[in-house]
Backbone bond lengths (Angstrom), bond angles and torsions (degrees), N, CA, C in turn:
res aa  C-N    CA-C-N  psi(-1)  N-CA   C-N-CA  omega(-1)  CA-C   N-CA-C  phi
1 X - - - 1.458 - - 1.530 107.27 -
2 X 1.328 113.04 141.17 1.501 117.08 174.57 1.496 110.79 -82.25
3 X 1.397 119.71 132.67 1.342 120.14 174.41 1.503 109.07 -65.29
4 X 1.388 117.34 156.81 1.479 117.57 178.17 1.459 117.37 -54.65
5 X 1.402 112.34 -40.34 1.542 113.10 -179.48 1.505 108.96 -69.58
6 X 1.349 119.85 -39.45 1.462 120.57 -176.21 1.530 106.36 -68.02
7 X 1.224 121.49 -42.51 1.532 125.32 -177.34 1.520 107.36 -60.97
8 X 1.303 119.25 -47.14 1.485 122.73 177.99 1.563 110.74 -62.21
9 X 1.299 116.78 -45.47 1.500 118.67 177.49 1.538 111.84 -57.63
10 X 1.341 112.74 -48.84 1.503 119.33 -179.73 1.580 110.76 -62.04
11 X 1.257 115.70 -44.37 1.479 120.89 179.19 1.547 109.91 -64.85
12 X 1.316 117.84 -40.26 1.373 119.22 175.70 1.539 114.87 -66.41
13 X 1.344 117.94 -37.27 1.370 120.87 175.38 1.598 113.71 -68.69
14 X 1.299 115.36 -36.26 1.403 123.32 175.73 1.546 110.57 -61.66
15 X 1.387 113.33 -43.94 1.470 119.85 178.41 1.507 107.07 -60.61
16 X 1.274 118.33 -51.39 1.480 121.47 -179.65 1.521 113.15 -56.06
17 X 1.289 117.39 -45.83 1.529 122.70 -178.78 1.494 105.70 -65.46
18 X 1.312 119.20 -42.54 1.514 120.51 -177.04 1.476 105.72 -66.19
19 X 1.298 120.78 -45.38 1.468 123.33 -178.59 1.532 107.31 -58.19
20 X 1.303 120.06 -39.66 1.486 119.80 178.47 1.487 108.04 -68.24
21 X 1.291 120.86 -40.07 1.516 123.33 171.36 1.492 112.81 -54.50
22 X 1.405 114.92 -46.87 1.476 113.56 177.31 1.464 115.78 -67.91
23 X 1.403 117.81 -25.31 1.430 121.67 174.20 1.518 112.09 -65.99
24 X 1.326 117.05 -41.63 1.403 123.47 174.68 1.565 109.71 -61.90
25 X 1.316 122.43 -47.12 1.457 121.60 173.49 1.459 113.36 -60.96
26 X 1.323 116.39 -37.81 1.507 121.08 176.77 1.538 110.56 -56.75
27 X 1.296 112.01 -42.97 1.546 115.93 -176.23 1.475 108.75 -80.44
28 X 1.329 121.36 -25.22 1.439 118.73 -173.39 1.612 113.03 -90.19
29 X 1.335 113.16 -22.38 1.507 117.12 -175.57 1.474 105.42 -122.92
30 X 1.362 114.40 111.97 1.374 121.35 -174.15 1.562 113.55 -67.97
31 X 1.286 120.51 -27.62 1.360 123.64 174.30 1.521 115.61 -61.55
32 X 1.316 117.47 -22.59 1.506 121.29 -179.04 1.565 107.11 -82.21
33 X 1.248 125.67 -5.96 1.476 124.84 179.11 1.578 109.86 -62.47
34 X 1.296 116.55 -27.17 1.473 119.51 179.32 1.472 113.27 -94.18
35 X 1.425 118.95 6.83 1.402 122.82 -171.05 1.500 112.83 -123.49
36 X 1.436 115.37 32.63 1.456 119.15 -175.24 1.567 111.82 -66.49
37 X 1.297 113.33 -37.66 1.505 116.62 -176.84 1.573 109.53 -70.62
38 X 1.364 118.31 -37.36 1.357 123.33 170.94 1.510 116.73 -56.46
39 X 1.347 113.34 -44.61 1.472 119.05 177.93 1.501 112.47 -70.03
40 X 1.302 118.63 -36.63 1.525 122.87 178.03 1.495 108.30 -66.92
41 X 1.352 118.11 -48.41 1.462 120.99 174.85 1.545 113.89 -52.56
42 X 1.351 113.34 -46.51 1.478 116.88 178.95 1.622 110.77 -59.11
43 X 1.270 115.79 -43.88 1.407 118.18 -173.35 1.539 109.50 -72.76
44 X 1.250 119.66 -48.21 1.521 120.48 177.69 1.557 111.58 -64.81
45 X 1.272 113.28 -43.01 1.564 120.53 -179.07 1.488 108.84 -57.49
46 X 1.254 119.46 -50.98 1.499 123.88 -175.86 1.587 109.59 -70.53
47 X 1.359 116.49 -36.06 1.488 118.70 178.15 1.557 108.17 -67.66
48 X 1.276 116.93 -37.25 1.460 119.57 178.77 1.521 112.10 -69.96
49 X 1.353 116.31 -43.07 1.425 123.66 175.73 1.583 110.39 -54.44
50 X 1.273 117.03 -50.42 1.400 125.31 -175.84 1.534 110.58 -61.03
51 X 1.331 116.87 -45.83 1.487 123.12 179.02 1.470 107.99 -64.79
52 X 1.279 126.91 -48.76 1.421 130.16 178.69 1.513 112.82 -56.64
53 X 1.402 110.93 -47.40 1.484 114.19 179.84 1.520 115.75 -63.70
54 X 1.401 114.16 -32.04 1.493 117.72 177.99 1.539 108.22 -72.23
55 X 1.352 118.77 -39.62 1.504 118.67 179.73 1.492 111.78 -62.81
56 X 1.298 113.86 -43.00 1.546 120.27 178.07 1.512 108.87 -62.36
57 X 1.322 117.25 -49.09 1.445 120.96 -178.55 1.435 115.32 -59.29
58 X 1.379 118.68 -39.80 1.437 122.93 173.35 1.444 114.69 -61.12
59 X 1.376 116.76 -42.44 1.468 120.80 176.78 1.491 115.18 -62.15
60 X 1.378 115.67 -37.86 1.451 125.63 177.35 1.527 107.29 -67.88
61 X 1.273 119.42 -42.44 1.539 122.42 -171.02 1.577 103.85 -73.55
62 X 1.242 117.52 -34.61 1.431 118.73 -177.90 1.592 114.42 -87.95
63 X 1.253 115.13 0.54 1.499 121.74 -178.29 1.461 112.36 -84.61
64 X 1.253 120.05 -168.39 1.419 130.89 -174.46 1.499 111.32 -65.18
65 X 1.302 116.37 -39.43 1.490 123.24 -177.76 1.535 111.10 -118.94
66 X 1.279 117.69 81.12 1.483 120.35 177.24 1.486 113.83 -57.81
67 X 1.309 114.75 -24.36 1.588 114.38 -178.18 1.574 109.37 -70.58
68 X 1.329 118.31 -13.97 1.426 122.05 177.08 1.579 109.31 -64.45
69 X 1.315 115.22 -14.01 1.513 116.17 -177.37 1.508 109.68 -61.10
70 X 1.351 117.23 -39.79 1.401 122.67 177.03 1.549 114.10 -55.15
71 X 1.361 114.51 -42.30 1.405 121.29 -177.85 1.588 108.36 -66.11
72 X 1.348 112.38 -42.17 1.432 121.04 -179.23 1.569 112.44 -60.72
73 X 1.338 114.66 -44.99 1.435 125.28 179.52 1.569 108.89 -61.63
74 X 1.299 113.80 -43.86 1.488 116.65 -178.87 1.571 108.53 -67.24
75 X 1.272 117.04 -43.25 1.484 118.60 -178.22 1.532 108.92 -66.90
76 X 1.306 115.85 -38.99 1.468 123.41 -177.18 1.674 106.03 -60.85
77 X 1.249 113.60 -49.28 1.456 118.28 -179.27 1.487 111.60 -58.69
78 X 1.330 119.98 -44.83 1.458 123.63 178.56 1.539 107.56 -65.73
79 X 1.394 119.60 -45.12 1.428 118.74 -176.93 1.437 113.99 -62.45
80 X 1.423 112.13 -42.67 1.474 115.85 -177.90 1.611 112.65 -67.59
81 X 1.323 114.40 -33.75 1.510 114.93 174.31 1.416 114.04 -68.47
82 X 1.356 119.09 -39.84 1.479 124.66 178.60 1.406 108.51 -65.63
83 X 1.372 122.58 -47.74 1.468 129.34 179.12 1.556 107.18 -55.12
84 X 1.314 115.54 -52.03 1.479 121.40 -178.09 1.509 113.44 -59.18
85 X 1.294 116.25 -45.23 1.456 119.18 179.39 1.520 108.83 -62.17
86 X 1.325 114.38 -46.83 1.451 118.10 179.26 1.489 114.05 -59.55
87 X 1.321 115.97 -41.62 1.509 124.10 176.57 1.508 110.87 -54.83
88 X 1.314 114.23 -52.85 1.533 120.71 -172.88 1.546 106.00 -72.19
89 X 1.300 121.27 -42.91 1.449 121.72 -178.45 1.584 110.00 -68.80
90 X 1.320 113.09 -39.29 1.479 115.58 175.76 1.524 112.66 -61.81
91 X 1.306 114.91 -44.69 1.421 115.39 -175.02 1.586 107.83 -70.62
92 X 1.338 117.11 -31.37 1.510 116.62 178.31 1.532 107.58 -65.88
93 X 1.303 118.16 -42.46 1.497 122.77 -179.12 1.543 113.11 -62.70
94 X 1.319 114.84 -52.16 1.466 121.80 -170.27 1.504 113.38 -82.90
95 X 1.311 117.66 -38.93 1.486 120.47 -177.57 1.507 110.98 -87.45
96 X 1.380 113.45 -25.94 1.506 115.31 178.83 1.500 118.90 60.31
97 X 1.339 117.71 40.57 1.387 117.31 -178.22 1.527 114.34 -62.37
98 X 1.327 118.80 144.87 1.442 122.50 -173.81 1.556 111.66 -74.06
99 X 1.218 114.69 -36.16 1.570 119.90 -173.30 1.572 104.63 -111.86
100 X 1.241 114.76 -177.32 1.440 124.11 178.22 1.520 111.61 -106.27
101 X 1.287 120.54 15.46 1.527 124.29 -177.55 1.519 109.58 -68.45
102 X 1.293 119.29 -22.41 1.479 122.62 -179.86 1.591 106.40 -62.62
103 X 1.252 117.17 -21.11 1.489 122.16 178.55 1.572 115.28 -65.99
104 X 1.313 114.40 -34.18 1.495 120.29 -178.10 1.501 113.20 -60.29
105 X 1.274 118.40 -46.91 1.483 117.59 176.89 1.462 112.83 -64.38
106 X 1.344 119.07 -38.74 1.462 120.49 179.33 1.491 107.34 -63.76
107 X 1.267 122.82 -47.98 1.473 121.75 -175.58 1.566 111.99 -62.15
108 X 1.306 114.95 -41.75 1.443 121.94 174.91 1.554 111.60 -55.94
109 X 1.266 117.91 -54.28 1.455 123.06 -178.10 1.552 108.34 -68.68
110 X 1.246 121.63 -45.99 1.457 120.05 179.45 1.461 111.56 -59.02
111 X 1.324 122.33 -53.01 1.432 123.98 178.23 1.420 112.78 -57.83
112 X 1.379 122.80 -45.80 1.334 121.21 -177.98 1.586 115.69 -65.15
113 X 1.201 117.41 -45.95 1.513 120.41 175.68 1.453 114.79 -73.40
114 X 1.306 119.06 -34.55 1.500 120.75 177.72 1.595 108.89 -69.10
115 X 1.319 118.05 -35.37 1.431 118.65 177.17 1.610 112.22 -70.00
116 X 1.332 115.35 -37.59 1.446 119.11 177.80 1.542 111.10 -71.57
117 X 1.345 115.11 -38.09 1.452 119.20 176.92 1.620 112.49 -62.55
118 X 1.329 111.36 -40.98 1.514 114.95 175.00 1.454 114.21 -63.61
119 X 1.346 117.67 -43.63 1.456 121.84 173.50 1.496 113.61 -54.30
120 X 1.343 117.02 -51.82 1.455 120.65 -177.84 1.486 110.92 -61.31
121 X 1.363 114.79 -43.49 1.556 116.90 -173.82 1.582 108.71 -71.81
122 X 1.261 118.48 -33.05 1.403 120.83 170.99 1.435 116.45 -61.32
123 X 1.370 118.28 -46.33 1.461 125.21 170.68 1.519 114.16 -56.43
124 X 1.348 116.21 -41.52 1.459 123.10 175.08 1.534 112.07 -63.71
125 X 1.403 112.33 -45.34 1.476 113.21 -178.64 1.533 110.00 -64.20
126 X 1.223 121.42 -44.84 1.443 121.41 -178.77 1.489 113.88 -67.24
127 X 1.309 118.86 -31.42 1.475 124.58 176.98 1.582 113.21 -68.63
128 X 1.322 111.45 -31.01 1.457 116.39 -175.46 1.492 116.24 -109.76
129 X 1.411 114.75 3.28 1.451 118.08 177.78 1.601 107.40 -69.64
130 X 1.338 110.07 144.08 1.529 116.40 175.50 1.578 108.30 -64.23
131 X 1.359 115.07 138.08 1.436 116.95 176.68 1.525 108.55 -81.99
132 X 1.379 112.29 146.56 1.493 114.46 175.71 1.515 105.55 -98.74
133 X 1.226 115.08 147.20 1.478 124.58 172.76 1.433 109.70 -90.82
134 X 1.240 119.34 135.38 1.499 120.08 173.12 1.491 114.71 -62.66
135 X 1.252 111.07 118.84 1.486 114.97 -177.47 1.517 108.72 -104.83
136 X 1.327 114.30 139.35 1.465 116.53 178.70 1.529 113.55 -64.37
137 X 1.331 117.37 137.76 1.506 118.12 -179.62 1.433 111.98 -77.38
């Protein structure tokens, strides 16, 4: 399990590295110059989502039914995918971008934060899993 301070430091570092990656995309793809707000919203939104998911997962793991963590992770995965699809489709409908270049920042941010979230939740799961005693066969 990641300690609170360690988790926040790693999440902050991930956010900075992802922001640098978004900066590279911003410089490389001219169409993204008019999408700074969208890119910032993606970065901060996914960072906040990851932090809240970790806080809730730790409360569940330390609760009376730590096995409920699996249900939470499954629900979280579905909710994040549904929210992400709605975000991308909503942006496409309302902002009306001419090209598909707005998808590159989304994929970068989604993959970075989802990978980190998976890592943190796996660490939490292993740290809170009940230990089995070796039973004689």
